[in-house]
N, CA, C and O atoms as CSV, one atom per row, in Angstrom:
chain,resi,resn,atom,element,x,y,z
A,1,MET,N,N,28.032,19.877,10.245
A,1,MET,CA,C,27.343,18.411,10.357
A,1,MET,C,C,26.275,18.084,9.480
A,1,MET,O,O,25.208,18.698,9.469
A,2,PRO,N,N,26.539,17.166,8.777
A,2,PRO,CA,C,25.273,16.935,7.640
A,2,PRO,C,C,24.147,16.780,8.013
A,2,PRO,O,O,24.011,16.310,9.143
A,3,LYS,N,N,23.126,17.056,7.347
A,3,LYS,CA,C,21.822,16.664,7.730
A,3,LYS,C,C,21.220,15.340,7.720
A,3,LYS,O,O,21.693,14.684,6.791
A,4,LYS,N,N,20.422,14.742,8.345
A,4,LYS,CA,C,20.123,13.835,8.205
A,4,LYS,C,C,18.834,13.360,6.837
A,4,LYS,O,O,17.669,13.705,7.039
A,5,LYS,N,N,19.102,12.765,5.834
A,5,LYS,CA,C,17.832,12.341,4.952
A,5,LYS,C,C,16.701,12.228,4.766
A,5,LYS,O,O,16.499,11.015,4.803
A,6,HIS,N,N,16.022,12.603,4.628
A,6,HIS,CA,C,14.455,12.515,4.979
A,6,HIS,C,C,14.100,11.229,4.301
A,6,HIS,O,O,14.381,11.201,3.103
A,7,ILE,N,N,13.550,10.168,4.801
A,7,ILE,CA,C,13.005,9.021,4.537
A,7,ILE,C,C,11.451,8.675,4.293
A,7,ILE,O,O,10.937,8.088,5.245
A,8,PRO,N,N,10.733,8.889,3.360
A,8,PRO,CA,C,9.126,8.998,3.648
A,8,PRO,C,C,8.789,7.587,4.067
A,8,PRO,O,O,9.351,6.555,3.701
A,9,GLU,N,N,7.572,7.748,5.062
A,9,GLU,CA,C,7.397,6.631,5.334
A,9,GLU,C,C,5.730,6.802,5.096
A,9,GLU,O,O,5.093,7.854,5.034
A,10,ARG,N,N,5.186,5.263,4.971
A,10,ARG,CA,C,3.934,5.231,4.513
A,10,ARG,C,C,3.396,4.037,5.658
A,10,ARG,O,O,4.163,3.247,6.209
A,11,THR,N,N,1.711,4.100,5.910
A,11,THR,CA,C,1.342,3.146,6.733
A,11,THR,C,C,0.350,2.165,6.081
A,11,THR,O,O,-0.576,2.495,5.340
A,12,CYS,N,N,0.682,0.874,6.469
A,12,CYS,CA,C,0.189,-0.473,5.981
A,12,CYS,C,C,-1.405,-0.445,6.622
A,12,CYS,O,O,-1.743,-0.597,7.796
A,13,ILE,N,N,-2.118,-0.235,5.610
A,13,ILE,CA,C,-3.554,-0.267,5.581
A,13,ILE,C,C,-4.191,-1.475,6.790
A,13,ILE,O,O,-5.117,-1.177,7.545
A,14,MET,N,N,-3.635,-2.606,6.802
A,14,MET,CA,C,-3.923,-3.789,7.617
A,14,MET,C,C,-3.626,-3.334,9.454
A,14,MET,O,O,-4.473,-3.126,10.323
A,15,CYS,N,N,-2.401,-3.306,9.538
A,15,CYS,CA,C,-1.849,-3.110,10.745
A,15,CYS,C,C,-1.267,-1.694,11.243
A,15,CYS,O,O,-0.710,-1.577,12.335
A,16,ARG,N,N,-1.386,-0.987,10.645
A,16,ARG,CA,C,-1.471,0.416,10.715
A,16,ARG,C,C,0.151,0.775,11.304
A,16,ARG,O,O,0.409,1.842,11.863
A,17,LYS,N,N,0.896,-0.022,11.132
A,17,LYS,CA,C,2.351,0.618,11.424
A,17,LYS,C,C,3.048,1.430,10.161
A,17,LYS,O,O,2.945,1.111,8.976
A,18,LYS,N,N,3.754,2.517,10.678
A,18,LYS,CA,C,4.566,3.205,9.565
A,18,LYS,C,C,5.801,2.463,9.440
A,18,LYS,O,O,6.484,1.960,10.332
A,19,ILE,N,N,5.974,2.476,8.207
A,19,ILE,CA,C,6.679,1.463,7.812
A,19,ILE,C,C,7.721,2.587,6.742
A,19,ILE,O,O,7.051,3.453,6.180
A,20,PRO,N,N,9.042,2.615,6.484
A,20,PRO,CA,C,9.891,3.107,5.202
A,20,PRO,C,C,8.890,3.116,3.879
A,20,PRO,O,O,8.089,2.182,3.820
A,21,LYS,N,N,8.878,3.755,3.185
A,21,LYS,CA,C,8.071,3.478,1.927
A,21,LYS,C,C,8.650,2.247,1.138
A,21,LYS,O,O,7.945,1.260,0.929
A,22,LYS,N,N,10.029,2.335,0.682
A,22,LYS,CA,C,10.684,1.296,0.053
A,22,LYS,C,C,10.581,0.012,0.249
A,22,LYS,O,O,10.900,-0.861,-0.558
A,23,ASP,N,N,9.923,-0.211,1.829
A,23,ASP,CA,C,9.725,-1.404,2.490
A,23,ASP,C,C,8.328,-2.219,2.364
A,23,ASP,O,O,8.138,-3.345,2.822
A,24,LEU,N,N,7.380,-1.426,1.648
A,24,LEU,CA,C,5.949,-1.832,1.568
A,24,LEU,C,C,5.636,-2.248,0.311
A,24,LEU,O,O,6.547,-2.291,-0.516
A,25,ILE,N,N,4.370,-2.611,-0.045
A,25,ILE,CA,C,4.285,-3.099,-1.417
A,25,ILE,C,C,2.968,-2.351,-1.618
A,25,ILE,O,O,2.108,-2.465,-0.745
A,26,ARG,N,N,2.709,-1.506,-2.819
A,26,ARG,CA,C,2.003,-0.893,-3.110
A,26,ARG,C,C,0.733,-1.249,-3.921
A,26,ARG,O,O,0.900,-2.283,-4.567
A,27,PHE,N,N,0.033,-0.927,-4.007
A,27,PHE,CA,C,-1.377,-1.624,-4.792
A,27,PHE,C,C,-2.081,0.073,-5.499
A,27,PHE,O,O,-2.204,1.108,-4.844
A,28,CYS,N,N,-2.344,-0.074,-6.589
A,28,CYS,CA,C,-2.809,0.994,-7.575
A,28,CYS,C,C,-3.957,0.812,-8.141
A,28,CYS,O,O,-3.964,-0.256,-8.752
A,29,PHE,N,N,-5.142,1.506,-8.224
A,29,PHE,CA,C,-6.508,1.296,-8.736
A,29,PHE,C,C,-6.243,2.144,-10.104
A,29,PHE,O,O,-5.889,3.322,-10.046
A,30,LYS,N,N,-6.401,1.594,-11.096
A,30,LYS,CA,C,-5.960,2.304,-12.385
A,30,LYS,C,C,-6.882,1.329,-13.386
A,30,LYS,O,O,-7.070,0.114,-13.446
A,31,ASN,N,N,-7.363,2.498,-14.147
A,31,ASN,CA,C,-8.329,1.931,-15.271
A,31,ASN,C,C,-9.377,0.679,-14.903
A,31,ASN,O,O,-9.520,-0.235,-15.715
A,32,GLY,N,N,-10.014,0.688,-13.787
A,32,GLY,CA,C,-10.867,-0.040,-13.395
A,32,GLY,C,C,-10.190,-1.422,-12.492
A,32,GLY,O,O,-10.827,-2.295,-11.902
A,33,GLU,N,N,-8.922,-1.296,-12.598
A,33,GLU,CA,C,-8.346,-2.664,-12.322
A,33,GLU,C,C,-7.468,-2.368,-10.830
A,33,GLU,O,O,-7.121,-1.205,-10.623
A,34,ILE,N,N,-7.111,-3.464,-9.780
A,34,ILE,CA,C,-6.082,-3.032,-8.852
A,34,ILE,C,C,-5.417,-3.843,-9.373
A,34,ILE,O,O,-5.672,-4.949,-9.850
A,35,ILE,N,N,-3.934,-2.879,-9.208
A,35,ILE,CA,C,-3.004,-3.516,-10.141
A,35,ILE,C,C,-1.605,-3.409,-8.923
A,35,ILE,O,O,-1.534,-2.448,-8.157
A,36,LEU,N,N,-0.660,-4.437,-8.915
A,36,LEU,CA,C,0.694,-4.164,-8.065
A,36,LEU,C,C,1.440,-3.204,-8.791
A,36,LEU,O,O,1.640,-3.130,-10.004
A,37,ASP,N,N,1.851,-2.424,-7.789
A,37,ASP,CA,C,2.607,-1.050,-8.842
A,37,ASP,C,C,3.936,-1.219,-7.940
A,37,ASP,O,O,4.241,-0.782,-6.831
A,38,GLU,N,N,4.623,-2.066,-8.916
A,38,GLU,CA,C,6.192,-2.392,-8.783
A,38,GLU,C,C,7.168,-1.252,-8.694
A,38,GLU,O,O,8.194,-1.433,-8.038
A,39,SER,N,N,6.993,-0.283,-9.189
A,39,SER,CA,C,7.647,1.123,-9.526
A,39,SER,C,C,7.065,1.993,-8.356
A,39,SER,O,O,7.782,2.942,-8.042
A,40,LYS,N,N,6.091,1.868,-7.772
A,40,LYS,CA,C,5.877,2.743,-6.650
A,40,LYS,C,C,5.356,4.381,-6.970
A,40,LYS,O,O,5.156,5.360,-6.251
A,41,LYS,N,N,5.264,4.134,-8.322
A,41,LYS,CA,C,5.157,5.634,-9.247
A,41,LYS,C,C,4.140,5.762,-10.247
A,41,LYS,O,O,4.165,6.670,-11.078
A,42,GLU,N,N,3.004,4.650,-10.185
A,42,GLU,CA,C,1.934,4.656,-11.044
A,42,GLU,C,C,0.920,5.514,-10.684
A,42,GLU,O,O,0.774,5.697,-9.475
A,43,MET,N,N,0.100,6.148,-11.535
A,43,MET,CA,C,-0.733,7.107,-11.271
A,43,MET,C,C,-2.143,6.587,-10.764
A,43,MET,O,O,-2.625,5.564,-11.251
A,44,GLY,N,N,-2.830,7.350,-9.724
A,44,GLY,CA,C,-3.819,6.821,-9.466
A,44,GLY,C,C,-3.896,6.594,-7.983
A,44,GLY,O,O,-2.811,6.722,-7.415
A,45,ARG,N,N,-4.859,6.305,-7.269
A,45,ARG,CA,C,-4.959,5.936,-5.841
A,45,ARG,C,C,-4.181,4.837,-5.278
A,45,ARG,O,O,-4.728,3.775,-5.576
A,46,GLY,N,N,-3.133,4.665,-4.590
A,46,GLY,CA,C,-2.458,3.781,-3.730
A,46,GLY,C,C,-2.975,3.505,-2.551
A,46,GLY,O,O,-3.599,4.360,-1.923
A,47,ALA,N,N,-2.750,2.072,-2.026
A,47,ALA,CA,C,-2.698,1.844,-0.673
A,47,ALA,C,C,-1.674,0.598,-0.372
A,47,ALA,O,O,-1.563,-0.295,-1.213
A,48,TYR,N,N,-0.882,0.561,0.927
A,48,TYR,CA,C,0.322,-0.313,1.305
A,48,TYR,C,C,-0.065,-1.207,1.867
A,48,TYR,O,O,-1.187,-1.289,2.368
A,49,LEU,N,N,0.753,-2.003,1.886
A,49,LEU,CA,C,0.951,-3.149,2.522
A,49,LEU,C,C,2.039,-3.627,3.107
A,49,LEU,O,O,3.124,-3.524,2.535
A,50,CYS,N,N,1.948,-4.105,4.089
A,50,CYS,CA,C,3.811,-4.706,4.450
A,50,CYS,C,C,3.806,-6.148,4.433
A,50,CYS,O,O,2.804,-6.855,4.539
A,51,GLU,N,N,5.097,-6.565,4.279
A,51,GLU,CA,C,5.208,-8.230,3.835
A,51,GLU,C,C,4.396,-8.908,4.606
A,51,GLU,O,O,3.578,-9.687,4.118
A,52,GLU,N,N,4.482,-8.750,5.638
A,52,GLU,CA,C,3.656,-9.566,6.814
A,52,GLU,C,C,2.104,-9.643,6.305
A,52,GLU,O,O,1.666,-10.755,6.012
A,53,CYS,N,N,1.417,-8.709,6.212
A,53,CYS,CA,C,0.040,-8.499,5.700
A,53,CYS,C,C,-0.413,-9.269,4.466
A,53,CYS,O,O,-1.407,-9.980,4.322
A,54,PHE,N,N,0.845,-8.860,3.359
A,54,PHE,CA,C,0.681,-9.037,2.118
A,54,PHE,C,C,0.217,-10.571,2.064
A,54,PHE,O,O,-0.844,-10.967,1.582
A,55,LEU,N,N,1.222,-11.362,2.655
A,55,LEU,CA,C,0.847,-12.615,2.779
A,55,LEU,C,C,-0.447,-13.606,3.537
A,55,LEU,O,O,-0.623,-14.817,3.665
A,56,ARG,N,N,-1.148,-12.467,3.907
A,56,ARG,CA,C,-2.461,-13.011,4.394
A,56,ARG,C,C,-3.681,-12.178,3.412
A,56,ARG,O,O,-4.736,-11.707,3.837
A,57,ILE,N,N,-3.213,-12.164,2.077
A,57,ILE,CA,C,-4.168,-11.515,1.122
A,57,ILE,C,C,-5.216,-12.095,1.019
A,57,ILE,O,O,-6.251,-11.530,0.664
A,58,GLU,N,N,-5.136,-13.275,1.300
A,58,GLU,CA,C,-6.601,-14.267,0.930
A,58,GLU,C,C,-7.761,-14.041,1.834
A,58,GLU,O,O,-8.953,-14.322,1.710
A,59,ASN,N,N,-7.046,-13.423,2.831
A,59,ASN,CA,C,-8.168,-13.116,3.960
A,59,ASN,C,C,-9.143,-12.151,3.708
A,59,ASN,O,O,-8.742,-11.105,3.197
A,60,LYS,N,N,-10.652,-12.292,4.016
A,60,LYS,CA,C,-11.572,-11.524,3.545
A,60,LYS,C,C,-11.601,-10.254,4.146
A,60,LYS,O,O,-12.168,-9.247,3.723
A,61,LYS,N,N,-10.878,-10.404,5.262
A,61,LYS,CA,C,-10.684,-8.674,5.776
A,61,LYS,C,C,-9.595,-7.714,5.022
A,61,LYS,O,O,-9.663,-6.495,4.861
A,62,VAL,N,N,-8.421,-8.751,4.548
A,62,VAL,CA,C,-7.685,-7.878,4.193
A,62,VAL,C,C,-8.130,-7.495,2.673
A,62,VAL,O,O,-7.832,-6.474,2.055
A,63,LYS,N,N,-8.596,-8.138,2.420
A,63,LYS,CA,C,-9.402,-7.811,0.901
A,63,LYS,C,C,-10.205,-6.117,0.953
A,63,LYS,O,O,-9.939,-5.082,0.342
A,64,ARG,N,N,-11.389,-6.490,2.097
A,64,ARG,CA,C,-12.314,-5.496,2.398
A,64,ARG,C,C,-11.473,-4.387,2.502
A,64,ARG,O,O,-11.681,-3.449,1.733
A,65,LYS,N,N,-10.360,-4.305,3.488
A,65,LYS,CA,C,-9.509,-2.729,3.726
A,65,LYS,C,C,-8.804,-2.470,2.147
A,65,LYS,O,O,-8.565,-1.338,1.727
A,66,LEU,N,N,-8.569,-3.518,1.498
A,66,LEU,CA,C,-7.926,-2.769,0.244
A,66,LEU,C,C,-8.884,-2.304,-0.790
A,66,LEU,O,O,-8.374,-1.463,-1.531
A,67,LEU,N,N,-10.250,-2.629,-1.094
A,67,LEU,CA,C,-11.150,-2.226,-1.637
A,67,LEU,C,C,-11.474,-0.767,-0.979
A,67,LEU,O,O,-11.872,0.179,-1.660
A,68,TYR,N,N,-11.292,-0.711,0.186
A,68,TYR,CA,C,-11.755,0.262,1.134
A,68,TYR,C,C,-10.965,1.562,0.961
A,68,TYR,O,O,-11.468,2.680,0.850
A,69,ALA,N,N,-9.343,1.195,0.950
A,69,ALA,CA,C,-8.492,2.248,0.666
A,69,ALA,C,C,-8.360,2.800,-0.499
A,69,ALA,O,O,-8.068,3.983,-0.673
A,70,LEU,N,N,-8.574,1.946,-1.400
A,70,LEU,CA,C,-8.831,2.343,-2.643
A,70,LEU,C,C,-10.149,3.161,-3.235
A,70,LEU,O,O,-10.235,3.795,-4.286
A,71,ARG,N,N,-11.108,2.941,-2.248
A,71,ARG,CA,C,-12.203,3.719,-2.323
A,71,ARG,C,C,-12.598,3.159,-3.429
A,71,ARG,O,O,-12.539,3.978,-4.346
A,72,ILE,N,N,-13.123,1.735,-3.895
A,72,ILE,CA,C,-13.985,1.054,-4.673
A,72,ILE,C,C,-14.950,0.581,-4.083
A,72,ILE,O,O,-14.878,0.216,-2.910
A,73,ASN,N,N,-16.065,0.504,-4.827
A,73,ASN,CA,C,-17.426,0.349,-4.097
A,73,ASN,C,C,-17.891,-0.988,-5.281
A,73,ASN,O,O,-17.747,-0.966,-6.503
A,74,LEU,N,N,-18.406,-1.960,-4.526
A,74,LEU,CA,C,-18.588,-2.974,-5.313
A,74,LEU,C,C,-20.074,-3.607,-5.011
A,74,LEU,O,O,-20.469,-4.586,-5.644
C-alpha cells in the first residue's frame, strides 16, 4: 500500500484557516518592499492570504494584519 504524499499547509493570516500552500497567495517583505510572491519561493519573511481574504485587501484590518505578520513597523 503506497504512502500518502505530504501536502504542506499554511494558515491564512486573516481567517486563520489551514489551507494547502498551493491554494494560498504569498506576500514577502524583501528589500524594504512588500511584494507578491508568485513563485512562493522568494527569500524573506512571508505571509499567506486565502483568495477570499485577498479580495478584501483594501480593508484596513487586512493591511494591519499583513504588516504585523511581516514584522513591519510604520
